[in-house]
C-alpha positions in Angstrom: -8.8 2.5 28.6 -10.3 -0.1 26.2 -9.3 -0.7 22.6 -11.9 -0.6 19.9 -11.9 -0.6 16.0 -9.9 2.5 14.9 -10.1 4.9 12.0 -7.2 7.2 11.5 -7.1 10.7 10.0 -5.3 10.3 6.6 -2.4 12.4 5.4 -2.6 13.8 1.9 0.6 14.0 -0.1 1.4 16.3 -3.0 3.0 14.5 -5.9 4.2 15.8 -9.2 2.1 13.1 -10.8 -1.0 13.4 -8.6 -4.6 14.1 -9.8 -8.1 14.5 -8.4 -9.4 10.9 -8.1 -8.7 10.6 -4.4 -11.4 13.4 -4.2 -13.7 12.4 -7.0 -13.5 8.6 -6.7 -12.8 8.2 -2.9 -14.4 11.3 -1.5 -11.3 12.5 0.2 -11.5 16.0 1.6 -8.7 18.3 0.7 -8.2 21.6 -1.2 -4.6 21.2 -2.6 -3.9 20.2 -6.2 -1.9 17.3 -7.4 -2.6 15.1 -4.3 -1.2 11.7 -5.3 -1.3 9.7 -2.1 -3.6 9.3 0.9 -1.6 7.8 3.8 -4.3 6.0 5.7 -2.3 4.3 8.4 1.3 5.4 8.9 4.1 5.1 11.5 6.7 6.8 9.2 8.7 9.3 11.3 7.3 12.7 10.8 4.2 11.4 9.1 2.4 9.5 11.8 -1.4 9.2 11.4 -3.6 9.6 14.5 -6.9 8.1 15.6 -9.8 10.1 14.2 -12.6 9.3 16.7 -13.5 8.0 20.2 -11.7 7.9 23.5 -8.3 7.3 21.8 -8.7 10.3 19.4 -5.3 11.9 18.7 -3.2 8.9 19.6 -0.6 7.8 17.1 0.3 4.1 16.3 3.4 4.5 18.5 1.3 5.8 21.4 -1.0 2.8 21.1 1.7 0.3 20.9 3.5 1.8 23.9 0.3 1.7 25.9 -1.3 -1.6 24.8 1.6 -3.6 23.4 0.5 -7.0 22.1 -3.1 -6.3 22.9 -3.0 -3.8 20.1 -0.7 -5.3 17.5 -0.5 -9.0 18.6 2.1 -10.6 20.9 4.1 -12.0 18.0 4.2 -8.7 16.2 5.2 -6.9 19.4 8.0 -9.3 20.0 9.3 -8.8 16.5 8.9 -5.1 16.0 8.6 -3.6 19.5 7.0 -0.1 19.3 7.4 0.2 15.5 4.3 -0.5 13.4 5.3 -2.7 10.5 2.9 -1.6 7.7 2.1 1.5 5.7 -1.4 1.7 4.1 -2.1 4.0 1.2 -4.4 4.9 -1.7 -2.6 6.3 -4.7 -3.9 8.3 -7.7 -1.5 8.6 -10.7 -2.7 11.3 -13.2 0.6 11.0 -15.0 3.2 8.2 -14.6 5.3 7.7 -11.5 9.1 7.5 -11.9 10.6 4.2 -12.7 11.9 3.1 -9.3 13.1 0.3 -7.1 13.2 -0.4 -3.4 16.0 -1.9 -1.3 15.7 -5.0 0.8 15.5 -5.1 4.6 19.3 -5.7 4.8 20.3 -2.9 2.5 17.7 -0.5 3.9 18.9 -1.2 7.4 22.6 -0.7 6.5 22.1 2.5 4.4 19.0 4.2 6.0 18.3 2.5 9.3 14.9 1.6 7.8 12.8 -1.4 6.9 13.0 -2.4 3.2 9.9 -1.8 1.0 8.1 -4.9 -0.2 4.7 -3.9 -1.4 1.6 -4.8 -3.3 -1.0 -3.0 -5.5 -4.7 -3.6 -5.9 -6.1 -1.7 -8.8 -9.4 0.1 -7.8 -10.0 2.0 -11.1 -8.1 2.3 -14.4 -8.7 4.5 -17.4 -8.8 2.9 -20.8 -5.4 1.5 -21.8 -3.9 2.5 -18.4 -0.9 0.4 -17.5 1.6 -0.6 -14.8 5.3 -1.2 -15.4 6.7 -4.1 -13.5 9.9 -6.0 -14.0 11.7 -6.8 -17.2 10.5 -8.3 -20.5 14.0 -8.7 -21.9 17.0 -10.3 -20.2 19.7 -7.7 -19.5 22.7 -7.4 -17.2 24.2 -4.5 -15.3 26.1 -3.2 -18.3 23.0 -3.3 -20.5 21.1 -1.5 -17.9 23.6 1.3 -17.7 23.5 1.7 -21.5 19.7 1.9 -21.5 19.8 4.6 -18.8 22.4 6.6 -20.7 20.3 6.3 -23.9 16.9 6.9 -22.1 15.7 3.5 -23.5 15.1 1.7 -20.2 11.3 1.6 -20.9 12.0 -0.5 -23.9 13.1 -3.5 -21.9 10.5 -3.3 -19.1 7.2 -5.2 -18.8 4.2 -3.0 -19.5 0.8 -4.4 -18.5 -2.6 -2.9 -19.3 -4.7 -3.2 -16.2 -8.3 -3.0 -15.0 -10.2 -3.0 -11.7 -9.3 -5.9 -9.5 -5.8 -6.6 -10.9 -3.3 -7.3 -8.2 0.5 -7.2 -8.2 3.1 -8.1 -5.6 6.3 -6.0 -5.9 9.2 -7.5 -3.9 12.3 -5.4 -3.2 14.6 -5.3 -6.2 11.8 -5.4 -8.8 11.8 -2.2 -10.9 8.3 -0.8 -11.3 6.1 2.2 -11.9 2.4 3.1 -11.8 1.2 4.4 -15.1 -1.1 7.3 -15.9 -4.8 6.9 -15.1 -4.5 4.3 -12.3 -6.1 4.5 -8.9 -5.0 1.8 -6.5 -4.6 0.6 -2.9 -1.1 0.0 -1.8 0.1 -2.1 1.2 3.7 -2.0 2.1 6.3 -2.2 4.8 6.7 0.9 6.9 9.4 2.6 4.7 9.7 5.8 2.7 12.9 4.6 0.9 12.5 4.8 -2.9 15.3 4.8 -5.5 14.3 6.7 -8.7 16.1 5.5 -11.8 14.2 7.4 -14.5 11.7 10.3 -14.4 11.0 11.2 -18.0 13.2 14.3 -17.7 10.2 16.2 -16.2 10.4 19.3 -14.1 8.4 19.7 -10.8 6.2 22.8 -11.1 6.7 23.6 -7.4 10.5 23.4 -7.3 11.1 24.2 -11.0 13.7 21.5 -10.9 14.0 17.9 -12.1 13.6 15.4 -9.3 16.7 13.6 -7.9 17.6 10.2 -9.3 19.3 7.6 -7.2 21.1 5.3 -9.8 24.3 4.9 -7.7 22.2 3.5 -4.9 19.8 1.5 -7.2 22.4 -0.3 -9.3 23.2 -3.1 -6.9 19.7 -3.8 -5.6 18.0 -4.4 -8.9 16.7 -7.9 -9.8 17.1 -8.4 -13.5 15.2 -11.8 -13.6 12.5 -12.0 -16.3 9.2 -13.6 -15.2 6.5 -15.1 -17.4 3.8 -13.5 -15.3 3.9 -10.6 -12.9 0.2 -10.4 -12.0 -1.3 -12.2 -9.0 -4.0 -14.8 -9.8 -6.6 -15.3 -7.2 -10.1 -16.7 -6.5 -13.1 -14.5 -5.6 -15.6 -16.7 -3.8 -18.4 -14.8 -2.1 -18.4 -14.0 1.7 -15.1 -15.7 2.5 -11.5 -14.6 2.8 -9.7 -15.3 -0.5 -5.9 -15.3 -0.5 -4.6 -12.4 -2.4 -0.9 -11.9 -1.4 0.8 -13.7 1.5 4.4 -12.8 2.0 6.8 -12.7 5.0 6.1 -9.0 5.3 2.3 -8.9 5.3 -0.7 -11.0 4.4 -3.7 -9.7 2.3 -7.0 -11.4 1.6 -10.0 -10.1 -0.3 -13.6 -10.5 0.7 -16.4 -10.2 -1.8 -19.3 -9.5 0.5 -22.9 -9.9 -0.4 -24.6 -10.7 2.9 -23.5 -11.0 6.5 -20.1 -12.5 7.4 -18.9 -13.7 10.8 -15.2 -13.4 11.3 -13.2 -15.1 14.1 -9.6 -13.9 14.4 -8.7 -15.8 17.5 -6.1 -17.9 15.6 -4.4 -14.8 14.1 -1.9 -13.1 16.5 -2.1 -9.7 14.7 -4.0 -6.6 14.2 -6.4 -6.7 11.2 -6.8 -3.8 8.7 -9.8 -3.5 6.5 -9.4 -1.4 3.3 -12.8 -0.9 1.5 -12.0 -0.9 -2.2 -15.6 -1.1 -3.5 -19.0 -0.4 -1.9 -19.7 0.1 1.8 -19.3 -2.3 4.7 -20.7 -2.1 8.2 -18.4 -3.7 10.9 -20.1 -4.8 14.1 -17.9 -5.2 17.2 -19.2 -5.8 20.7 -22.6 -4.2 19.8 -21.0 -1.1 18.2 -21.1 -0.4 14.5 -18.4 1.2 12.3 -19.1 2.0 8.6 -16.3 2.2 6.1 -16.9 3.3 2.5 -14.9 2.9 -0.6 -11.5 4.5 0.0 -11.7 4.2 3.8 -9.8 1.9 6.3 -10.5 0.5 9.7 -8.0 -1.2 12.1 -9.1 -3.9 14.4 -6.7 -4.3 17.4 -5.4 -7.8 18.0 -7.6 -8.1 21.2 -10.7 -8.1 19.1 -11.4 -11.6 17.9 -14.9 -11.6 16.7 -16.6 -9.1 14.3 -19.5 -9.2 11.9 -19.4 -7.7 8.4 -22.6 -6.6 6.7 -22.6 -5.5 3.1 -24.0 -5.9 -0.4 -21.7 -5.9 -3.5 -18.7 -4.8 -1.5 -15.0 -5.7 -1.7 -12.7 -5.4 1.3 -9.0 -6.1 1.6 -8.2 -7.8 4.8 -4.6 -7.1 5.9 -2.6 -8.5 8.8 1.0 -9.5 9.7 
């Protein structure tokens, strides 16, 4: 069986803070209320996405890696991760704020949860007026100060609040305390991990469980990075019809393409799968004479064996993600 560009059937996740933008802005099809996340490509145990169309329909990422190995993910990726897929790709809609949270490093996550850590990045696709993200600290504190702020419910007073707009991008390494604020729709690229330590949740009650959500301050206290940075936002260029570096880290690399014509891509020097996330407009991907259309809020995975594709679009922005 031959590999081809793959779309996966997304998984929709109820969240206490979820809204309707995944449906109204990204045309996602679901009936439930408070859907906060669309998991586009996932190898998280129990939440594996499967191929939506074609001869490989119904196959999970683990199935594909087992069958095709480096031909699917890239030889270097296969040597490093075996049959585990290293990335989790999401779209997130926050109608109300997410909890203040932090993620553990690879080392801590492996020891405590037998999981990858959770380094991640955000690309803002839409933001209501005055919507904000909370990332890192604005004031220098230590562990004792932090405990006092938690006790007094004043942790928000020492955190960095940043008003955001479409196109703003942030890298969130493990240890950096963060939260998505109300009114933000974004694309999230992260390691394959579902480990989150909540440290503050506004004392709210989940309407489904009628209980407050669990906090994880005992686990979080020794993974937090208290360093204060002068800037948390990623600066980047946006030249037309080329791959502009967005976030390159040891855990994933993401570029952005601002496409306004026809773009030829040669991936022969990249030993990895490629994921396209369409964050604005519509792009047609041509591979070996076949066409694949992805609209805003859709993703497409190019197996590592596909080296040459053509992208055709007008006024379209695409995130290009690989390992």
